[in-house]
C-alpha positions in Angstrom: 68.1 55.2 171.1 68.1 53.6 167.6 65.8 50.9 168.8 63.3 53.5 170.0 63.4 55.3 166.6 62.8 52.0 164.8 59.8 51.2 167.1 58.3 54.7 166.5 58.8 54.3 162.8 57.1 50.8 162.8 54.1 52.2 164.6 53.9 55.2 162.2 54.0 53.0 159.1 51.4 50.7 160.6 48.9 53.4 161.4 49.6 55.2 158.1 49.1 52.1 156.0 46.0 51.1 158.0 44.5 54.5 157.5 45.2 54.4 153.8 43.6 51.0 153.4 40.6 52.0 155.4 40.2 55.1 153.3 40.2 53.0 150.1 37.5 50.8 151.5 35.3 53.7 152.7 35.7 55.4 149.3 34.7 52.1 147.5 31.5 52.0 149.6 30.8 55.7 148.9 31.5 55.2 145.2 29.1 52.2 145.0 26.3 54.3 146.6 27.1 57.4 144.4 27.1 55.4 141.1 23.8 53.7 141.9 22.2 57.0 142.9 23.4 58.6 139.7 21.9 55.7 137.6 18.6 56.3 139.4 18.1 59.8 138.1 20.1 59.8 134.8 17.8 58.6 132.0 17.8 58.9 128.2 14.3 60.4 128.5 15.8 63.5 130.1 18.4 63.6 127.4 15.8 63.8 124.6 13.8 66.5 126.4 17.0 68.5 127.0 18.1 68.3 123.4 14.7 69.6 122.2 14.4 72.3 124.9 14.9 76.1 124.2 15.6 76.6 127.9 18.9 74.7 127.9 21.7 76.9 129.3 24.4 77.8 126.8 27.9 76.2 127.3 31.3 77.5 126.0 33.7 74.7 125.2 37.3 76.0 125.8 40.3 74.1 124.6 43.9 75.6 124.8 46.3 74.5 122.1 50.1 74.7 122.1 52.1 72.9 119.3 49.2 70.5 118.6 49.6 70.2 114.8 49.3 66.4 114.8 45.9 66.2 116.4 44.4 69.7 116.2 42.1 69.2 113.2 40.5 65.8 114.2 40.0 67.0 117.8 38.4 70.3 116.8 36.1 68.3 114.5 35.2 66.2 117.5 34.3 69.2 119.5 32.1 70.6 116.7 30.1 67.4 116.5 28.9 67.6 120.1 25.2 67.0 120.4 23.7 69.9 122.4 21.2 72.7 121.6 23.3 75.7 122.4 27.1 75.8 122.6 30.3 77.4 121.2 33.8 76.1 120.7 36.7 78.3 121.6 40.2 77.2 120.7 43.0 79.2 122.3 46.2 79.2 120.3 48.7 79.8 123.1 51.6 81.1 120.9 52.2 77.8 119.1 55.5 77.6 117.3 54.4 74.9 114.9 51.7 75.0 112.2 48.8 74.6 114.6 47.2 78.0 113.7 47.9 77.6 110.0 46.2 74.3 109.9 43.1 75.7 111.7 42.9 78.6 109.3 43.1 76.4 106.2 40.8 73.6 107.4 38.0 75.7 108.8 38.3 78.7 106.4 39.1 81.2 109.2 39.7 84.9 108.8 40.5 87.6 111.3 37.3 89.1 112.7 36.3 92.0 115.0 35.6 90.6 118.4 34.6 92.2 121.8 37.4 90.6 123.8 37.0 91.9 127.4 39.8 91.0 129.7 37.9 90.0 132.9 40.9 88.0 133.9 44.5 89.2 133.3 46.4 87.1 130.7 49.4 87.3 128.5 48.6 89.7 125.6 45.7 88.9 123.3 46.5 89.2 119.6 43.5 88.5 117.4 40.3 86.5 116.9 39.5 84.2 114.0 36.0 83.2 112.8 35.0 80.9 110.0 33.6 82.2 106.7 31.8 78.8 106.4 28.4 78.9 108.1 29.0 75.2 108.9 31.6 76.3 111.5 29.8 79.4 112.9 30.1 78.2 116.5 33.9 78.0 116.2 36.1 80.9 117.6 39.9 80.8 117.6 41.7 83.1 119.9 45.4 83.8 119.2 47.6 85.1 122.1 51.1 85.2 123.3 52.4 82.1 125.1 51.7 82.2 128.8 53.9 79.3 129.8 51.0 77.4 131.4 47.7 76.0 130.3 46.0 78.0 133.0 46.8 81.3 131.2 45.3 80.0 128.0 42.1 78.9 129.9 41.8 82.4 131.3 41.9 83.8 127.8 39.1 81.4 126.8 37.1 82.5 129.7 37.5 86.1 128.6 36.2 85.3 125.2 33.3 83.0 126.2 29.7 84.2 126.1 27.7 81.5 127.9 27.0 81.0 131.7 28.8 77.6 131.8 32.0 76.5 130.3 33.6 73.1 129.6 37.4 73.0 129.8 39.1 70.3 127.8 42.3 69.6 125.9 42.7 69.5 122.1 44.2 66.0 122.4 40.9 64.8 123.8 38.1 63.1 122.0 34.7 63.7 123.6 31.6 61.6 123.4 28.8 63.4 121.4 26.5 63.5 124.5 29.2 64.9 126.8 27.5 68.3 127.3 24.1 66.8 127.8 25.4 64.3 130.4 27.5 66.9 132.3 24.9 69.7 132.5 22.3 67.4 134.1 23.8 67.3 137.6 23.6 71.1 137.5 20.0 71.1 136.4 18.9 68.3 138.8 20.5 70.0 141.9 18.7 72.3 144.4 22.0 73.6 145.5 24.2 75.7 143.1 26.6 73.3 141.4 29.9 75.1 140.7 31.7 72.2 138.8 31.0 68.8 137.3 33.6 66.2 136.3 33.5 62.9 134.4 35.6 59.9 133.8 38.6 60.0 131.3 40.2 57.1 129.4 43.0 56.6 127.0 42.3 57.1 123.3 45.4 55.1 122.4 44.3 52.0 120.3 40.6 53.2 120.1 39.0 53.5 116.7 38.4 57.1 115.7 36.6 58.4 112.6 36.2 62.1 111.9 36.7 63.0 115.6 34.3 60.4 116.9 35.1 57.3 119.0 33.6 54.3 117.1 35.3 51.5 119.1 36.7 51.6 122.6 39.8 49.4 123.3 42.4 49.5 126.1 45.8 50.6 124.9 48.2 48.1 123.4 51.3 49.9 124.6 52.2 49.3 128.3 52.6 52.9 129.5 49.2 54.2 128.3 47.6 50.9 129.5 49.0 51.6 133.0 47.5 55.0 132.8 44.1 53.6 131.6 43.9 51.4 134.7 45.1 54.3 136.9 42.3 56.6 135.5 39.6 54.0 136.0 40.6 53.4 139.6 41.0 57.1 140.3 37.7 58.2 138.8 35.3 55.3 139.7 36.8 54.5 143.1 38.1 57.9 144.2 36.2 60.8 142.8 32.8 59.2 142.8 33.4 58.3 146.4 34.3 61.9 147.2 31.2 63.1 145.3 28.9 61.4 147.7 30.1 63.7 150.6 30.6 66.8 148.4 34.4 66.8 148.8 35.7 66.2 145.3 39.3 67.4 145.4 39.7 68.3 141.7 37.9 68.3 138.4 40.2 67.1 135.6 41.8 69.8 133.3 41.0 67.3 130.5 37.3 67.5 131.1 35.3 69.6 133.5 32.3 71.8 133.4 32.2 75.0 135.5 30.0 77.8 136.6 31.6 80.8 134.7 30.3 83.5 137.0 31.9 81.8 140.1 35.1 81.0 138.2 35.6 84.7 137.3 34.6 85.9 140.8 37.2 83.5 142.2 39.9 85.1 140.1 40.0 82.6 137.3 42.9 80.1 137.0 46.2 80.9 138.7 48.2 82.1 135.7 51.4 80.4 136.8 49.7 77.2 138.0 50.8 73.8 136.8 47.9 72.1 138.7 45.2 74.3 137.1 42.5 71.8 137.7 42.8 71.5 141.5 43.8 75.1 141.8 40.6 76.3 140.0 38.3 74.1 142.0 40.0 75.2 145.3 39.6 78.9 144.4 35.9 78.4 143.6 35.1 76.4 146.7 37.1 78.9 148.9 35.1 81.8 147.3 31.8 80.1 148.1 32.8 79.5 151.7 34.3 82.9 152.2 30.9 84.3 151.1 28.9 81.8 153.1 27.2 80.4 150.0 26.0 76.8 149.6 27.6 74.9 146.8 28.0 71.4 145.4 30.7 69.7 143.2 29.3 66.9 141.0 30.8 63.9 139.3 29.4 61.4 136.8 30.7 57.9 136.4 30.4 57.9 132.6 33.4 58.0 130.3 32.9 61.1 128.3 36.5 61.9 127.3 39.3 59.9 125.7 42.8 61.5 125.9 46.0 60.5 124.2 48.2 59.0 126.9 52.0 59.3 127.0 53.4 56.6 124.7 56.8 56.2 126.4 58.6 56.7 129.7 60.3 60.0 128.7 57.0 61.7 127.9 55.3 60.2 131.0 58.1 61.6 133.0 57.6 65.1 131.7 53.9 64.9 132.4 54.1 63.5 136.0 57.0 65.8 136.9 54.8 68.8 136.0 51.8 67.4 137.9 53.9 66.8 141.0 55.4 70.3 140.8 51.9 71.6 140.4 50.6 69.7 143.5 53.5 71.2 145.6 52.7 74.6 144.2 49.0 74.2 145.0 49.6 73.4 148.7 52.0 76.3 148.8 49.5 78.8 147.3 46.5 77.5 149.4 48.3 76.6 152.6 45.9 78.6 154.7 43.1 76.2 153.9 44.9 73.1 155.2 43.5 72.0 158.6 41.5 75.3 158.8 38.0 74.7 160.2 36.7 77.9 158.5 36.9 75.9 155.2 34.8 73.0 156.6 35.1 69.8 154.5 37.7 71.4 152.2 40.0 72.4 155.1 39.3 69.4 157.4 38.7 66.5 155.0 39.7 67.0 151.4 43.0 69.0 151.9 44.3 66.9 154.8 43.6 63.7 152.8 45.4 64.9 149.7 48.2 66.3 151.7 48.8 63.2 153.8 48.0 60.4 151.4 49.0 61.9 148.0 51.5 64.8 148.6 53.5 63.1 151.4 53.2 59.6 150.1 56.2 59.7 147.7 58.3 61.2 150.5 57.3 58.6 153.1 57.7 55.8 150.6 61.2 57.0 149.4 62.3 57.3 153.0 60.9 53.8 153.8 62.8 52.3 150.9 66.1 53.8 152.0 65.4 52.9 155.6 64.6 49.3 154.7 67.8 49.0 152.8 69.6 50.2 155.9 67.8 47.7 158.1 68.7 44.8 155.6 72.4 45.8 155.5 72.6 45.9 159.3 70.5 42.8 160.0 67.5 44.4 161.7 64.8 42.8 159.4 62.5 40.1 160.8 62.6 37.8 157.8 59.7 35.7 159.2 57.2 38.6 158.8 58.7 40.9 156.2 57.7 38.7 153.2 54.2 38.4 154.5 53.9 42.2 154.9 55.1 42.7 151.3 52.8 40.0 150.0 49.8 41.6 151.8 50.6 45.1 150.4 51.0 43.7 146.9 47.8 41.6 147.1 45.7 44.5 148.4 46.9 46.7 145.5 45.9 44.0 143.0 42.6 43.5 144.8 41.6 47.2 144.6 42.4 47.3 140.8 40.7 44.0 140.1 37.5 45.1 141.9 37.4 48.4 139.9 37.9 46.6 136.6 35.1 44.1 137.3 32.8 46.9 138.6 33.5 49.0 135.6 32.8 46.2 133.1 29.7 45.0 134.9 28.3 48.6 135.1 29.3 50.2 131.8 30.7 47.5 129.5 33.1 49.7 127.6 35.2 46.8 126.3 33.7 44.4 123.9 35.8 41.3 124.4 37.0 39.2 127.3 40.5 39.5 126.0 40.4 43.3 126.4 39.3 43.0 130.0 42.0 40.4 130.7 44.7 42.7 129.5 43.8 45.1 132.3 43.9 42.3 134.9 47.4 41.4 133.7 48.3 45.1 133.9 47.0 45.2 137.5 49.5 42.5 138.5 52.6 44.2 137.1 51.6 47.8 137.8 53.0 47.8 141.4 56.3 46.4 140.2 56.9 48.7 137.1 54.6 51.7 136.9 54.4 52.7 140.6 58.1 53.0 141.0 58.3 55.3 138.0 55.5 57.5 139.4 57.3 57.6 142.7 60.5 58.8 141.0 58.8 61.4 138.8 56.8 62.8 141.8 60.0 63.3 143.8 61.6 64.9 140.7 58.6 67.3 140.5 58.9 68.3 144.1 62.6 68.9 143.6 61.9 71.0 140.5 59.4 73.2 142.4 61.8 73.7 145.4 64.7 74.6 143.1 62.4 76.9 141.0 63.0 75.1 137.8 60.6 76.2 135.0 58.2 73.6 133.7 56.4 74.8 130.6 53.3 73.1 129.4 52.9 71.5 126.0 56.0 69.3 126.0 54.1 66.1 125.3 54.9 64.8 121.8 51.7 63.7 120.1 51.4 60.5 118.1 48.2 61.7 116.4 45.1 59.7 115.5 44.6 57.5 112.4 41.3 56.4 111.0 40.4 52.9 111.8 38.1 51.3 109.2 38.0 47.8 110.7 34.5 48.1 112.0 33.3 49.2 108.5 35.1 46.4 106.8 33.4 43.9 109.2 30.0 45.5 108.6 29.7 46.5 112.2 28.6 49.7 113.8 30.3 50.0 117.1 29.6 53.7 117.7 30.2 54.2 121.4 28.7 57.6 122.4 27.6 56.3 125.7 29.7 53.1 125.5 27.4 50.4 126.6 25.6 52.4 129.2 22.6 50.4 130.4 20.8 53.0 132.3 17.3 52.4 133.6 14.5 54.2 131.7 12.2 55.4 134.5 9.1 57.6 134.4 10.1 60.8 136.2 9.3 64.5 136.4 10.0 66.4 133.2 13.3 68.3 133.0 11.4 71.3 131.5 10.2 72.3 135.0 13.7 72.1 136.5 15.1 74.2 133.6 12.4 76.8 133.9 12.8 77.1 137.6 16.5 77.7 137.3 16.1 80.3 134.6 13.3 82.1 136.5 15.6 82.2 139.6 18.3 83.8 137.6 20.8 81.0 138.3 22.0 81.2 134.7 22.1 84.2 132.4 19.8 84.8 129.5 20.4 82.5 126.7 22.0 83.8 123.5 19.7 83.6 120.5 
């Protein structure tokens, strides 16, 4: 009987691993096609026309803040320097216990102001609204509310306060490239189908040079933990999400940076107030709403790095973050279980959800069982030592190959890093990631599942910020390394004007009248 179980287990692992490897290869091909297709229509000419157009749809930039005193000022300044014709910045102070709100009031000359706050989506009680007395900051609005326990509740408050037809969700520990709004609105304007969400690539801000809220020099992190996460992000966004974008099956748009259709977001019920996976939960709600109402939709992704976020500097903070993410993933499948394998939800129910469930949600459980079972086989002498080392070497080599291909591809296409040494540090990271970082993520994932099952509360905002310091090295060397588009060598092609596309969308009523 035991031999039969071992044989079944061997076949299961073989087919599971083979399917995973094939899925990576397919996504890599899809990603290559999607990135090249993006480069063919994304031009700087369009950017210039959009920036000078009075037809550009307005965008509300929403950023929740909870105990962010170390980074709040420089990050709000970053948001205020975005280059776009019509936008507002909404900071939601989610009951911070530190000096976050006091710093905002002092730095931006804020005073309480009358505000038509309409609660389209239920949140924890709204307290008051602040506006600046300085005309320089007229686009800034600060909402003060009671703590909701999750970032999702704060986002919902920001949605209630927003006035424009599209909104960009981000975090106040993020630094955005100045052209972020221009780049992320273009997939919406270029599409014939209604685009309900657009995502972009994130990277770590650790070790980057930042001046007055603007990235002036991109570098990979020096510290090992955030460097692991830098590699993980590059692989996830360029290989994974760009591949999913080709078949309109993007599983989630990051909570750190995502643009959404506000009307659809509100009709879908907004963010789940108790959700710890607010990014995937929101996109799932919106996609389900569109399919329930038999409406065509698209989810876009762009391969450009538009956002730099502060990564966890140590294992303790990484553990908090990943435990919360894993708990949120479990919660998301629990809340939306009717979608899984449901043909009524088409690609979402038959492709996206099954893939995430089998290869992401179940992966830590299968891997943990595999480790324990392997230990048992070793102790009782059931291991074939002629083939076991070869299988381990194959798995390790494949993991390194995937990461290496992504690093090379990223550098050849976008050239974010200026020196060979910086690129080599990522290659070295790829060799040690499976041995150090992956086991930690496995442990934190299982811990997150356990926390959800045992109903342990996981409040957001527990990451200890290191803060940003000005780096004047580029000035000292007489160099200007401003990296708004970070070495993006996009083809400049003659193509139809964006004015026609903007006017068509406005005439069709796809976005609301623009605030003047």
